[in-house]
VEXPATOR-179732 format. One record per residue (C-alpha): x, y, z. Coordinates in steps of 0.2 Angstrom, whole numbers, padded with zeros to 4 digits, always signed. Layout:
BEGIN
XYZ;...
END
This chain:
BEGIN
+0134-0008+0013;+0133+0010+0016;+0150+0013+0009;+0147+0002-0006;+0131+0011-0010;+0140+0028-0008;+0154+0023-0019;+0143+0016-0033;+0132+0031-0033;+0147+0042-0034;+0154+0032-0049;+0137+0032-0057;+0135+0051-0056;+0152+0054-0062;+0149+0046-0079;+0150+0058-0094;+0133+0062-0102;+0139+0055-0119;+0143+0038-0110;+0127+0038-0101;+0117+0041-0117;+0127+0026-0126;+0124+0015-0111;+0105+0019-0111;+0104+0016-0130;+0113-0001-0129;+0103-0007-0114;+0087-0003-0123;+0093-0013-0138;+0096-0028-0127;+0080-0026-0117;+0070-0026-0134;+0077-0044-0136;+0070-0049-0119;+0054-0060-0122;+0044-0055-0106;+0046-0036-0111;+0041-0040-0129;+0025-0049-0123;+0021-0036-0109;+0006-0025-0112;+0008-0013-0097;+0026-0009-0093;+0032+0002-0078;+0048+0013-0080;+0056+0026-0069;+0063+0043-0071;+0082+0042-0070;+0091+0052-0057;+0107+0051-0047;+0116+0044-0062;+0104+0029-0065;+0104+0021-0081;+0090+0031-0091;+0076+0020-0097;+0068+0034-0108;+0075+0027-0124;+0067+0010-0120;+0051+0019-0115;+0050+0027-0132;+0052+0010-0140;+0039+0003-0129;+0026+0016-0134;+0030+0014-0152;+0026-0005-0149;+0009+0000-0142;+0012-0004-0124;+0005+0007-0110;+0019+0015-0101;+0018+0019-0082;+0029+0029-0070;+0030+0026-0051;+0022+0038-0039;+0023+0039-0021;+0008+0030-0012;-0005+0044-0009;-0007+0039+0009;+0012+0039+0013;+0014+0020+0016;+0032+0020+0008;+0025+0010-0007;+0023+0014-0025;+0008+0015-0036;+0010+0018-0055;+0002+0031-0066;+0001+0031-0085;+0013+0043-0093;+0019+0048-0111;+0034+0059-0115;+0028+0078-0116;+0015+0076-0102;+0019+0086-0086;+0029+0080-0072;+0032+0086-0054;+0045+0083-0041;+0040+0072-0027;+0047+0074-0009;+0063+0066-0014;+0065+0077-0030;+0061+0063-0042;+0049+0067-0056;+0033+0059-0056;+0017+0061-0067;+0003+0073-0061;-0010+0059-0056;-0027+0057-0051;-0031+0043-0039;-0044+0035-0051;-0030+0034-0064;-0017+0025-0053;-0013+0007-0057;-0010-0006-0043;+0006-0016-0045;-0004-0032-0049;-0010-0024-0065;+0007-0022-0072;+0016-0035-0083;+0034-0029-0081;+0043-0016-0070;+0059-0009-0075;+0068-0006-0058;+0082+0006-0054;+0096+0000-0043;+0113+0004-0035;+0120-0014-0036;+0116-0031-0041;+0124-0049-0041;+0123-0064-0052;+0108-0071-0042;+0098-0055-0047;+0098-0048-0029;+0097-0030-0029;+0103-0015-0018;+0092+0000-0020;+0094+0017-0013;+0090+0011+0005;+0072+0018+0008;+0064+0001+0003;+0050+0007-0008;+0052-0006-0021;+0054-0020-0008;+0038-0014+0002;+0028-0012-0015;+0032-0030-0020;+0034-0039-0003;+0018-0049-0008;+0029-0058-0021;+0039-0066-0007;+0023-0075-0001;+0018-0079-0019;+0034-0083-0029;+0024-0093-0042;+0016-0077-0048;+0026-0071-0063;+0016-0054-0064;+0024-0042-0063;+0041-0047-0069;+0054-0036-0060;+0069-0032-0071;+0083-0022-0065;+0091-0009-0076;+0109-0003-0073;+0126+0001-0079;+0137-0015-0080;+0149-0009-0067;+0135-0009-0054;+0137-0028-0054;+0146-0035-0038;+0151-0052-0034;+0138-0056-0020;+0125-0046-0011;+0119-0052+0006;+0100-0054+0005;+0089-0049+0019;+0072-0058+0022;+0062-0043+0015;+0073-0041-0001;+0063-0045-0016;+0074-0052-0030;+0073-0048-0048;+0069-0059-0063;+0083-0052-0073;+0095-0037-0074;+0098-0028-0091;+0114-0018-0093;+0123-0010-0108;+0132-0026-0111;+0116-0037-0111;+0105-0047-0099;+0117-0050-0084;+0106-0062-0074;+0090-0072-0076;
END
């Protein structure tokens, strides 16, 4: 898994800027045809790094549609979980301990994951069953682990966002891996 993760991250980072931008715009167009996104009021995104597919074009569209947009922040008590903070383009960001930008937040303004309708999730690899390989730190799996005990709860929907080449034939799923409800790429909705 480590060598696959490394190879896909290298390929992702090597994409030319223009191609990255075209993929981001195409994926946003496909995402805007995904009914759960259209009906969501509160949507969490991420700040792209390490060659990840950039959800910023989609975030701009979501704001124009009147949705509240959020970004993940590391849990203030360091539990390797995420909270979400409202954010709009132009508002200040700061790098967290991993160098990933997150909003300047106040604890009172943080949103618990159960208050989010849909989460756009970064990933390194995915398969046709909507299994996801992340960066390896487990933040998203820990944050949404409760969904494994309550699979009937649809909120929040977890939607992967990736370049189509990040699709692989099959990922081995560990008991703690939280599957996605869909993955959106520049070529469309890859799994549901």
